[in-house]
MIVO-124274 format. One record per atom (N, C-alpha, C, O): residue in three letters; x, y negated, z. Coordinates in pm, whole numbers, padded with zeros to 5 digits, always signed. Layout:
N
ALAXYZ
...
This chain:
180
UNK+00088+00123+00003
UNK-00003-00002+00005
UNK+00082-00130-00005
UNK+00185-00143+00061
UNK+00040-00214-00079
UNK+00127-00342-00097
UNK+00074-00447+00002
UNK-00045-00474+00014
UNK+00177-00504+00074
UNK+00133-00611+00176
UNK+00129-00740+00106
UNK+00176-00752-00007
UNK+00073-00842+00171
UNK+00076-00978+00111
UNK+00215-01031+00089
UNK+00241-01093-00015
UNK+00302-01011+00178
UNK+00435-01057+00168
UNK+00511-01002+00059
UNK+00593-01072-00002
UNK+00488-00865+00026
UNK+00554-00796-00084
UNK+00498-00847-00215
UNK+00568-00859-00315
UNK+00371-00878-00211
UNK+00302-00933-00344
UNK+00365-01075-00364
UNK+00405-01109-00476
UNK+00374-01154-00258
UNK+00439-01290-00280
UNK+00580-01285-00333
UNK+00621-01357-00425
UNK+00656-01188-00263
UNK+00802-01182-00321
UNK+00816-01116-00457
UNK+00911-01141-00531
UNK+00713-01028-00491
UNK+00709-00983-00635
UNK+00682-01098-00724
UNK+00755-01115-00822
UNK+00580-01182-00697
UNK+00533-01286-00786
UNK+00642-01398-00793
UNK+00659-01465-00895
UNK+00708-01413-00688
UNK+00809-01518-00689
UNK+00928-01473-00778
UNK+00982-01547-00861
UNK+00962-01355-00754
UNK+01079-01297-00842
UNK+01036-01294-00988
UNK+01115-01332-01074
UNK+00916-01252-01020
UNK+00876-01257-01145
UNK+00879-01389-01210
UNK+00923-01409-01323
UNK+00827-01485-01126
UNK+00836-01621-01186
UNK+00966-01684-01203
UNK+00987-01767-01292
UNK+01064-01642-01109
UNK+01193-01691-01118
UNK+01275-01637-01223
UNK+01367-01701-01273
UNK+01242-01514-01260
UNK+01308-01439-01371
UNK+01263-01481-01515
UNK+01332-01458-01614
UNK+01136-01547-01519
UNK+01085-01603-01643
UNK+01180-01708-01698
UNK+01250-01776-01623
UNK+01181-01721-01832
UNK+01272-01818-01898
UNK+01211-01959-01852
UNK+01091-01980-01830
UNK+01319-02055-01840
UNK+01280-02181-01799
UNK+01187-02256-01896
UNK+01111-02344-01856
UNK+01194-02222-02017
UNK+01111-02284-02124
UNK+00965-02245-02093
UNK+00878-02332-02099
UNK+00936-02121-02062
UNK+00799-02076-02026
UNK+00745-02145-01901
UNK+00625-02173-01892
UNK+00832-02170-01810
UNK+00783-02249-01687
UNK+00752-02393-01718
UNK+00651-02451-01676
UNK+00848-02449-01797
UNK+00820-02599-01811
UNK+00710-02623-01912
UNK+00655-02733-01920
UNK+00676-02517-01994
UNK+00559-02530-02078
UNK+00427-02531-01999
UNK+00328-02586-02048
UNK+00422-02476-01883
UNK+00310-02472-01792
UNK+00307-02589-01703
UNK+00213-02598-01624
UNK+00402-02682-01707
UNK+00410-02790-01611
UNK+00345-02921-01670
UNK+00359-02943-01791
UNK+00281-03001-01598
UNK+00230-03117-01639
UNK+00346-03227-01606
UNK+00404-03224-01498
UNK+00373-03318-01700
UNK+00488-03397-01678
UNK+00470-03496-01574
UNK+00570-03543-01519
UNK+00346-03535-01538
UNK+00329-03633-01432
UNK+00294-03570-01294
UNK+00334-03630-01194
UNK+00232-03473-01281
UNK+00181-03410-01151
UNK+00260-03289-01116
UNK+00246-03240-01004
UNK+00341-03238-01200
UNK+00422-03109-01166
UNK+00330-03008-01122
UNK+00365-02945-01022
UNK+00219-02978-01175
UNK+00139-02864-01137
UNK+00128-02777-01263
UNK+00144-02820-01377
UNK+00097-02643-01229
UNK+00096-02548-01326
UNK-00046-02546-01399
UNK-00152-02554-01337
UNK-00036-02537-01526
UNK-00177-02536-01600
UNK-00214-02397-01636
UNK-00321-02345-01602
UNK-00123-02342-01704
UNK-00144-02203-01766
UNK-00129-02077-01681
UNK-00186-01972-01711
UNK-00052-02092-01575
UNK-00011-01972-01496
UNK-00127-01946-01393
UNK-00188-02040-01344
UNK-00152-01831-01365
UNK-00244-01795-01264
UNK-00188-01834-01135
UNK-00066-01828-01121
UNK-00268-01877-01033
UNK-00216-01924-00914
UNK-00290-01855-00790
UNK-00373-01914-00721
UNK-00249-01722-00773
UNK-00299-01655-00654
UNK-00255-01709-00522
UNK-00329-01709-00424
UNK-00135-01756-00521
UNK-00052-01808-00408
UNK-00012-01944-00427
UNK+00102-01960-00472
UNK-00087-02051-00402
UNK-00051-02190-00425
UNK+00074-02231-00342
UNK+00133-02335-00371
UNK+00116-02156-00247
UNK+00241-02200-00178
UNK+00363-02174-00269
UNK+00466-02232-00238
UNK+00363-02092-00379
UNK+00457-02054-00456
UNK+00491-02179-00537
UNK+00609-02210-00554
UNK+00391-02251-00588
UNK+00411-02370-00675
UNK+00526-02469-00632
UNK+00615-02507-00709
UNK+00513-02505-00504
UNK+00615-02609-00456
UNK+00760-02543-00463
UNK+00856-02607-00507
UNK+00772-02424-00421
UNK+00901-02359-00422
UNK+00956-02355-00566
UNK+01071-02391-00593
UNK+00864-02309-00660
UNK+00919-02298-00806
UNK+00948-02437-00841
UNK+01059-02457-00891
UNK+00863-02542-00824
UNK+00892-02668-00874
UNK+01013-02736-00825
UNK+01071-02820-00894
UNK+01054-02701-00704
UNK+01178-02755-00640
UNK+01307-02677-00698
UNK+01419-02727-00688
UNK+01285-02558-00756
UNK+01398-02501-00825
UNK+01422-02552-00962
UNK+01534-02541-01012
UNK+01317-02610-01031
UNK+01345-02674-01154
UNK+01434-02781-01154
UNK+01431-02864-01063
UNK+01525-02789-01261
UNK+01629-02914-01259
UNK+01549-03045-01273
UNK+01453-03050-01350
UNK+01584-03143-01204
UNK+01528-03280-01209
UNK+01623-03355-01302
UNK+01744-03331-01308
UNK+01555-03452-01378
UNK+01636-03542-01468
UNK+01689-03654-01379
UNK+01646-03683-01267
UNK+01790-03712-01446
UNK+01866-03826-01369
UNK+01777-03926-01324
UNK+01797-03980-01215
UNK+01666-03961-01410
UNK+01573-04065-01374
UNK+01492-04028-01243
UNK+01461-04107-01155
UNK+01464-03889-01248
UNK+01382-03856-01126
UNK+01464-03867-01005
UNK+01419-03925-00906
UNK+01582-03816-01006
UNK+01690-03821-00894
UNK+01700-03964-00851
UNK+01682-03992-00733
UNK+01730-04062-00944
UNK+01746-04201-00915
UNK+01625-04264-00853
UNK+01632-04346-00761
UNK+01511-04221-00908
UNK+01381-04272-00855
UNK+01365-04234-00711
UNK+01324-04314-00627
UNK+01395-04117-00686
UNK+01372-04059-00555
UNK+01464-04121-00454
UNK+01428-04152-00341
UNK+01590-04138-00503
UNK+01687-04211-00409
UNK+01641-04350-00386
UNK+01655-04397-00273
UNK+01588-04423-00480
UNK+01542-04559-00459
UNK+01434-04564-00366
UNK+01434-04649-00276
UNK+01333-04474-00379
UNK+01216-04462-00285
UNK+01251-04437-00149
UNK+01189-04494-00059
UNK+01354-04349-00123
UNK+01389-04324+00007
UNK+01461-04441+00070
UNK+01444-04472+00188
UNK+01548-04510-00017
UNK+01610-04638+00032
UNK+01523-04757+00064
UNK+01547-04839+00153
UNK+01418-04757-00019
UNK+01320-04867+00009
UNK+01243-04836+00132
UNK+01220-04928+00211
UNK+01199-04711+00160
UNK+01135-04664+00280
UNK+01219-04699+00410
UNK+01171-04751+00511
UNK+01354-04660+00393
UNK+01443-04688+00510
UNK+01460-04843+00538
UNK+01473-04884+00653
UNK+01458-04920+00437
UNK+01476-05061+00453
UNK+01349-05122+00513
UNK+01356-05211+00598
UNK+01240-05076+00470
UNK+01104-05133+00528
UNK+01095-05084+00679
UNK+01046-05157+00765
UNK+01142-04964+00707
UNK+01140-04921+00856
UNK+01233-05017+00930
UNK+01199-05061+01040
UNK+01344-05050+00876
UNK+01452-05129+00943
UNK+01406-05268+00963
UNK+01438-05332+01063
UNK+01327-05319+00862
UNK+01279-05450+00870
UNK+01171-05458+00972
UNK+01168-05555+01048
UNK+01080-05362+00980
UNK+00975-05356+01078
UNK+01026-05351+01215
UNK+00969-05413+01305
UNK+01132-05279+01236
UNK+01192-05256+01364
UNK+01254-05390+01412
UNK+01235-05428+01528
UNK+01323-05457+01329
UNK+01374-05587+01355
UNK+01273-05704+01376
UNK+01299-05802+01446
UNK+01165-05686+01316
UNK+01057-05780+01327
UNK+00995-05761+01468
UNK+00966-05859+01535
UNK+00975-05634+01513
UNK+00915-05609+01641
UNK+01015-05649+01756
UNK+00970-05693+01861
UNK+01148-05635+01738
UNK+01253-05671+01823
UNK+01244-05839+01851
UNK+01258-05893+01960
UNK+01219-05899+01733
UNK+01209-06041+01736
UNK+01089-06096+01815
UNK+01097-06182+01903
UNK+00979-06036+01774
UNK+00848-06069+01829
UNK+00836-06050+01982
UNK+00782-06130+02059
UNK+00897-05926+02016
UNK+00884-05881+02162
UNK+01026-05846+02223
UNK+01062-05729+02235
UNK+01097-05944+02257
UNK+01247-05908+02288
UNK+01243-05840+02428
UNK+01328-05754+02451
UNK+01157-05868+02517
UNK+01159-05812+02648
UNK+01105-05683+02662
UNK+01131-05612+02759
UNK+01020-05644+02554
UNK+00962-05509+02548
UNK+01047-05435+02455
UNK+01028-05446+02334
UNK+01140-05359+02503
UNK+01230-05277+02423
UNK+01177-05139+02392
UNK+01246-05039+02411
UNK+01054-05132+02344
UNK+00991-05004+02329
UNK+01053-04921+02212
UNK+01066-04799+02216
UNK+01090-04999+02108
UNK+01143-04930+01994
UNK+01295-04917+01990
UNK+01355-04862+01898
UNK+01354-04971+02095
UNK+01504-04953+02120
UNK+01511-04828+02204
UNK+01424-04790+02282
UNK+01634-04764+02176
UNK+01664-04654+02256
UNK+01688-04704+02407
UNK+01704-04824+02425
UNK+01691-04621+02507
UNK+01702-04661+02645
UNK+01847-04721+02666
UNK+01865-04811+02748
UNK+01940-04675+02599
UNK+02082-04737+02597
UNK+02086-04878+02550
UNK+02149-04964+02611
UNK+02015-04903+02434
UNK+02006-05046+02368
UNK+01930-05133+02467
UNK+01969-05248+02489
UNK+01833-05086+02521
UNK+01753-05162+02621
UNK+01838-05200+02736
UNK+01844-05317+02773
UNK+01902-05111+02791
UNK+01990-05130+02922
UNK+02102-05234+02870
UNK+02122-05337+02935
UNK+02162-05213+02772
UNK+02270-05308+02712
UNK+02217-05453+02699
UNK+02278-05551+02743
UNK+02095-05457+02635
UNK+02029-05586+02614
UNK+02006-05660+02744
UNK+02029-05780+02751
UNK+01956-05585+02856
UNK+01910-05640+02975
UNK+02042-05688+03052
UNK+02041-05795+03112
UNK+02151-05607+03048
UNK+02284-05645+03106
UNK+02337-05774+03030
UNK+02377-05870+03095
UNK+02336-05773+02901
UNK+02392-05899+02832
UNK+02302-06017+02865
UNK+02354-06126+02884
UNK+02168-06001+02872
UNK+02083-06116+02905
UNK+02118-06175+03043
UNK+02130-06296+03057
UNK+02135-06086+03146
UNK+02172-06129+03274
UNK+02304-06200+03280
UNK+02322-06302+03347
UNK+02394-06142+03208
UNK+02539-06207+03210
UNK+02535-06341+03133
UNK+02605-06435+03170
UNK+02455-06350+03030
UNK+02441-06480+02963
UNK+02382-06585+03057
UNK+02430-06698+03060
UNK+02272-06546+03138
UNK+02227-06645+03227
UNK+02321-06684+03334
UNK+02328-06801+03373
UNK+02399-06580+03386
UNK+02505-06615+03477
UNK+02599-06714+03426
UNK+02640-06807+03495
UNK+02634-06693+03303
UNK+02748-06781+03234
UNK+02682-06924+03213
UNK+02750-07025+03234
UNK+02553-06933+03172
UNK+02496-07058+03148
UNK+02482-07142+03273
UNK+02528-07256+03273
UNK+02419-07090+03383
UNK+02399-07159+03498
UNK+02534-07180+03569
UNK+02538-07284+03635
UNK+02643-07107+03569
UNK+02760-07124+03629
UNK+02840-07254+03560
UNK+02907-07338+03619
UNK+02815-07245+03427
UNK+02858-07353+03345
UNK+02806-07493+03390
UNK+02877-07593+03402
UNK+02678-07486+03412
UNK+02604-07605+03459
UNK+02655-07670+03589
UNK+02667-07790+03610
UNK+02688-07554+03681
UNK+02725-07603+03802
UNK+02882-07622+03822
UNK+02928-07668+03927
UNK+02953-07587+03722
UNK+03097-07594+03726
UNK+03157-07740+03748
UNK+03262-07748+03811
UNK+03099-07849+03703
UNK+03139-07986+03750
UNK+03145-07996+03888
UNK+03233-08069+03934
UNK+03062-07934+03975
UNK+03057-07946+04121
UNK+03173-07872+04186
UNK+03242-07923+04275
UNK+03192-07747+04138
UNK+03300-07652+04202
UNK+03379-07607+04082
UNK+03353-07495+04038
UNK+03480-07684+04019
UNK+03532-07647+03892
UNK+03589-07514+03863
UNK+03545-07438+03778
UNK+03704-07489+03949
UNK+03784-07372+03890
UNK+03721-07233+03915
UNK+03733-07150+03825
UNK+03655-07199+04027
UNK+03597-07070+04036
UNK+03479-07050+03947
UNK+03464-06939+03896
UNK+03390-07151+03922
UNK+03281-07142+03828
UNK+03310-07137+03688
UNK+03242-07077+03605
UNK+03428-07211+03662
UNK+03462-07208+03516
UNK+03517-07064+03476
UNK+03493-07012+03367
UNK+03590-07007+03574
UNK+03634-06875+03533
UNK+03530-06775+03543
UNK+03535-06679+03466
UNK+03426-06786+03638
UNK+03303-06691+03635
UNK+03233-06708+03503
UNK+03201-06610+03435
UNK+03209-06831+03468
UNK+03131-06857+03344
UNK+03191-06801+03217
UNK+03126-06738+03135
UNK+03322-06828+03206
UNK+03392-06775+03086
UNK+03397-06623+03080
UNK+03376-06562+02975
UNK+03426-06569+03191
UNK+03417-06422+03186
UNK+03284-06355+03162
UNK+03274-06260+03084
UNK+03181-06405+03229
UNK+03049-06357+03206
UNK+03008-06385+03058
UNK+02955-06298+02988
UNK+03032-06499+03021
UNK+03003-06547+02875
UNK+03062-06434+02774
UNK+02991-06373+02694
UNK+03193-06416+02791
UNK+03248-06321+02691
UNK+03205-06182+02706
UNK+03194-06112+02605
UNK+03177-06132+02829
UNK+03122-06011+02848
UNK+02981-05992+02783
UNK+02944-05889+02725
UNK+02912-06097+02799
UNK+02771-06103+02748
UNK+02767-06096+02590
UNK+02687-06023+02531
UNK+02860-06179+02526
UNK+02872-06178+02372
UNK+02918-06031+02334
UNK+02868-05976+02236
UNK+03004-05975+02403
UNK+03037-05848+02357
UNK+02926-05746+02364
UNK+02917-05659+02278
UNK+02841-05755+02464
UNK+02736-05657+02467
UNK+02618-05708+02368
UNK+02529-05630+02334
UNK+02621-05821+02332
UNK+02516-05869+02227
UNK+02545-05815+02096
UNK+02453-05804+02015
UNK+02676-05776+02064
UNK+02720-05728+01939
UNK+02658-05590+01915
UNK+02627-05553+01802
UNK+02641-05516+02021
UNK+02589-05385+02027
UNK+02448-05355+02001
UNK+02408-05242+01972
UNK+02360-05476+02012
UNK+02213-05455+01998
UNK+02164-05549+01893
UNK+02227-05649+01859
UNK+02045-05512+01842
UNK+01996-05590+01747
UNK+01920-05719+01788
UNK+01908-05815+01712
UNK+01873-05713+01906
UNK+01795-05833+01965
UNK+01901-05927+02015
UNK+01981-05888+02100
UNK+01905-06052+01966
UNK+01996-06145+01996
UNK+01947-06266+02078
UNK+02013-06370+02091
UNK+01828-06244+02131
UNK+01760-06358+02201
UNK+01833-06375+02326
UNK+01853-06275+02394
UNK+01872-06482+02361
UNK+01941-06505+02490
UNK+02102-06547+02471
UNK+02174-06601+02555
UNK+02134-06507+02345
UNK+02275-06514+02322
UNK+02324-06674+02318
UNK+02443-06706+02319
UNK+02228-06757+02312
UNK+02261-06901+02309
UNK+02308-06948+02439
UNK+02382-07047+02445
UNK+02268-06879+02552
UNK+02307-06908+02688
UNK+02448-06885+02712
UNK+02522-06964+02770
UNK+02485-06764+02659
UNK+02626-06731+02682
UNK+02719-06827+02593
UNK+02826-06869+02638
UNK+02674-06857+02467
UNK+02762-06952+02392
UNK+02761-07081+02448
UNK+02866-07145+02443
UNK+02656-07134+02504
UNK+02642-07261+02566
UNK+02741-07263+02689
UNK+02821-07354+02709
UNK+02726-07158+02768
UNK+02819-07147+02895
UNK+02968-07158+02850
UNK+03047-07230+02911
UNK+03001-07086+02748
UNK+03146-07093+02702
UNK+03192-07217+02648
UNK+03304-07260+02675
UNK+03108-07280+02568
UNK+03140-07413+02509
UNK+03157-07515+02619
UNK+03257-07586+02625
UNK+03049-07524+02713
UNK+03060-07622+02819
UNK+03187-07596+02904
UNK+03254-07692+02943
UNK+03221-07473+02933
UNK+03333-07448+03017
UNK+03469-07490+02946
UNK+03563-07536+03011
UNK+03472-07471+02812
UNK+03596-07505+02745
UNK+03609-07661+02728
UNK+03715-07721+02717
UNK+03488-07714+02728
UNK+03497-07876+02724
UNK+03535-07928+02864
UNK+03617-08019+02879
UNK+03475-07867+02962
UNK+03507-07912+03102
UNK+03655-07873+03138
UNK+03723-07946+03210
UNK+03701-07764+03089
UNK+03853-07720+03107
UNK+03920-07822+03040
UNK+04003-07879+03112
UNK+03910-07865+02919
UNK+03994-07966+02842
UNK+03989-08096+02923
UNK+04093-08155+02951
UNK+03869-08140+02960
UNK+03867-08260+03039
UNK+03943-08257+03169
UNK+03999-08358+03211
UNK+03947-08136+03237
UNK+04022-08133+03357
UNK+04183-08118+03327
UNK+04266-08162+03407
UNK+04216-08060+03219
UNK+04351-08053+03186
UNK+04409-08189+03157
UNK+04521-08223+03196
UNK+04321-08274+03079
UNK+04357-08409+03029
UNK+04370-08490+03162
UNK+04468-08563+03177
UNK+04276-08479+03257
UNK+04281-08552+03383
UNK+04409-08517+03472
UNK+04477-08603+03528
UNK+04431-08393+03476
UNK+04555-08358+03553
UNK+04688-08406+03503
UNK+04777-08452+03574
UNK+04693-08389+03363
UNK+04817-08435+03297
UNK+04821-08597+03322
UNK+04923-08652+03363
UNK+04710-08663+03297
UNK+04717-08810+03321
UNK+04749-08849+03463
UNK+04824-08944+03483
UNK+04699-08784+03557
UNK+04738-08817+03696
UNK+04883-08790+03715
UNK+04951-08870+03780
UNK+04936-08679+03661
UNK+05077-08651+03689
UNK+05166-08753+03608
UNK+05269-08796+03659
UNK+05129-08788+03497
UNK+05211-08886+03423
UNK+05189-09032+03498
UNK+05287-09105+03513
UNK+05080-09068+03537
UNK+05066-09203+03604
UNK+05133-09195+03764
UNK+05176-09292+03826
UNK+05131-09078+03806
UNK+05206-09064+03940
UNK+05346-09089+03911
UNK+05407-09169+03982
UNK+05402-09030+03815
UNK+05557-09040+03783
UNK+05584-09179+03758
UNK+05682-09230+03811
UNK+05497-09256+03671
UNK+05530-09389+03657
UNK+05512-09488+03764
UNK+05575-09594+03770
UNK+05424-09447+03851
UNK+05394-09539+03972
UNK+05512-09519+04071
UNK+05558-09615+04134
UNK+05560-09389+04083
UNK+05662-09356+04181
UNK+05804-09412+04143
UNK+05892-09436+04226
UNK+05815-09432+04004
UNK+05949-09471+03955
UNK+05946-09617+03963
UNK+06044-09683+03928
């Protein structure tokens, strides 16, 4: 007695041994379905259709479709990140954790830069270190909201550091002229 699986394998081997011209005669050019062959097992049709050689145009068209789909998904992901930066649902847990740490470091950098004219040297160092750590972490994630705080903190500290260096050099030069 023949089992369904033996029938399927016999049908498949018979179809695969058939010359390619006979198979292609039974195919519709646009839908890739069999017209003249009997179809007792419809699951064989996709297997046979996949074994047929594809033209270069079909291969290129399939590659372009896949690339377009990938780009659409990437754009949608970035759009969601931009609209909801605090809800990192589409980000992996690692990306969400990195983003939160970078955001905290950026805030520390910004607020310590604002307070650095009051207590210059310790806060300038804290602000520069946390600002650069934050920027390094922002490079790893797609969501860049909050990056401006790290950049502002770094810029303010460099400006304040330049003013302090100029002031110290001026005081030293004036002290030497006054003492002489």
